[in-house]
C-alpha positions as CSV (number, residue, x, y, z in Angstrom):
1,M,36.2,0.0,43.0
2,K,36.5,3.3,41.0
3,K,37.2,1.3,37.8
4,L,34.0,-0.8,38.4
5,L,32.0,2.3,39.0
6,S,33.4,4.0,35.9
7,I,32.6,1.0,33.7
8,C,29.1,0.8,35.1
9,L,28.5,4.5,34.3
10,L,30.0,4.3,30.8
11,L,28.3,1.1,29.7
12,P,24.8,2.6,29.5
13,L,26.2,5.7,27.7
14,A,27.9,3.5,25.1
15,W,24.7,1.5,24.7
16,A,22.6,4.6,24.3
17,C,24.9,5.9,21.6
18,T,24.7,2.7,19.7
19,N,20.9,2.6,19.9
20,S,20.6,6.2,18.7
21,S,22.7,5.6,15.6
22,D,20.5,2.5,14.8
23,T,17.4,4.6,15.1
24,E,18.9,7.3,12.9
25,N,19.7,4.7,10.2
26,A,16.2,3.3,10.4
27,T,14.5,6.6,10.0
28,G,17.2,8.5,8.0
29,K,16.8,10.1,4.6
30,P,16.3,7.8,1.6
31,E,19.4,7.3,-0.5
32,N,17.5,6.6,-3.8
33,D,14.1,6.1,-5.4
34,V,13.7,2.5,-4.2
35,D,14.8,3.4,-0.7
36,A,12.3,6.2,-0.6
37,A,9.5,3.9,-1.7
38,R,10.5,1.2,0.7
39,M,10.7,3.5,3.6
40,F,7.3,5.1,2.8
41,I,5.6,1.8,2.3
42,R,7.1,0.4,5.5
43,S,5.9,3.4,7.5
44,A,2.4,3.1,6.0
45,L,2.2,-0.6,6.7
46,D,3.3,0.0,10.2
47,G,0.7,2.7,10.7
48,N,3.5,5.2,11.3
49,Y,2.0,8.1,9.4
50,K,4.1,10.7,11.3
51,Q,7.2,9.1,9.6
52,A,5.3,8.7,6.3
53,R,4.6,12.4,6.2
54,K,8.3,13.1,6.2
55,L,8.7,11.1,3.0
56,I,6.0,12.6,0.8
57,L,6.2,15.5,-1.5
58,P,4.8,18.3,0.7
59,D,1.9,19.7,-1.3
60,S,-1.8,20.0,-0.2
61,S,-2.9,17.1,-2.5
62,N,-0.3,14.7,-1.1
63,V,-1.1,15.7,2.5
64,Q,-4.8,15.2,2.0
65,L,-4.2,11.8,0.3
66,L,-2.0,10.7,3.2
67,D,-4.7,11.9,5.7
68,N,-7.2,9.7,3.8
69,L,-4.9,6.7,3.9
70,E,-4.3,7.2,7.6
71,R,-8.0,7.4,8.3
72,A,-8.7,4.3,6.2
73,Y,-5.9,2.4,7.9
74,L,-7.2,3.2,11.4
75,H,-11.0,2.8,10.7
76,N,-11.2,0.1,8.0
77,N,-8.7,-2.4,9.5
78,D,-9.2,-4.3,12.7
79,V,-6.3,-5.0,15.1
80,T,-5.6,-8.4,13.3
81,E,-5.3,-6.7,9.9
82,Q,-3.1,-3.9,11.3
83,R,-0.8,-6.6,12.8
84,G,-0.8,-8.4,9.5
85,Y,0.4,-5.2,7.7
86,R,3.0,-4.5,10.4
87,Q,4.4,-8.1,10.1
88,S,4.4,-8.2,6.3
89,S,7.4,-7.8,4.1
90,I,7.7,-5.6,1.1
91,R,8.3,-7.1,-2.3
92,V,9.6,-4.8,-5.0
93,H,8.7,-6.2,-8.4
94,E,9.9,-3.6,-10.8
95,T,11.3,-0.1,-11.0
96,K,10.4,2.0,-14.0
97,K,12.8,5.0,-14.5
98,L,10.8,7.9,-15.9
99,N,13.8,10.2,-16.0
100,D,16.8,11.1,-13.8
101,T,14.5,12.6,-11.1
102,A,11.4,10.3,-11.2
103,S,10.6,6.6,-11.1
104,V,7.7,4.3,-10.4
105,V,8.2,1.4,-8.0
106,V,5.9,-1.5,-8.4
107,Y,5.5,-3.5,-5.1
108,S,3.3,-5.7,-3.1
109,N,3.3,-6.8,0.6
110,S,3.2,-10.3,1.8
111,F,0.0,-9.8,3.8
112,K,-2.3,-8.8,0.8
113,N,0.0,-9.8,-2.0
114,K,-1.6,-7.3,-4.4
115,K,0.6,-5.3,-6.7
116,D,0.5,-1.5,-6.3
117,S,2.9,1.3,-7.2
118,V,4.2,4.6,-5.9
119,K,6.1,7.4,-7.7
120,A,9.4,8.6,-6.2
121,V,10.6,12.0,-7.3
122,K,13.9,13.7,-6.5
123,V,13.6,17.2,-5.2
124,G,17.0,18.8,-4.6
125,D,19.0,16.0,-2.9
126,D,15.9,14.3,-1.4
127,W,13.8,11.5,-2.8
128,L,10.1,11.9,-1.9
129,I,6.9,10.1,-2.7
130,D,4.3,11.7,-4.9
131,L,1.0,10.1,-3.9
132,K,-0.9,11.8,-6.8
133,Y,0.5,9.1,-9.1
134,S,-1.1,6.3,-7.1
135,F,-4.3,8.1,-6.3
136,P,-5.6,10.4,-9.0
137,Q,-7.1,13.7,-7.9
138,T,-10.6,12.4,-8.5
139,T,-10.3,10.0,-5.6
140,I,-9.8,12.8,-3.0
141,T,-12.8,12.9,-0.6
142,Q,-13.7,15.9,1.4
């Protein structure tokens, strides 16, 4: 009986440890430029702007651009469109290396199938997204 009780107590613990490592891998740090772009795009398509904020270059312009993207996602898309974005897959078409610490990733998603691009920059050991490349400063609205 003690063995059965011990197994019953340890099984949820082992399951919880497995799930936490899966979550960490899904939301961990990007390993390279394409990984950073993919993680950022996936977060944006899913409407997970809290996670997307962790993946952008933290300057006032990028924060404001991401705020604008979040507002547009929530207010310009109905529930069906939001579901379409969440269920879409990301297609990376091309990666243009600008130098050792910056590249542009050209992508589309299977929901809209329109090519777009993001710039990934390496800051220290971290790959981050610079939204100013995709959205020039003149498009920032107050």
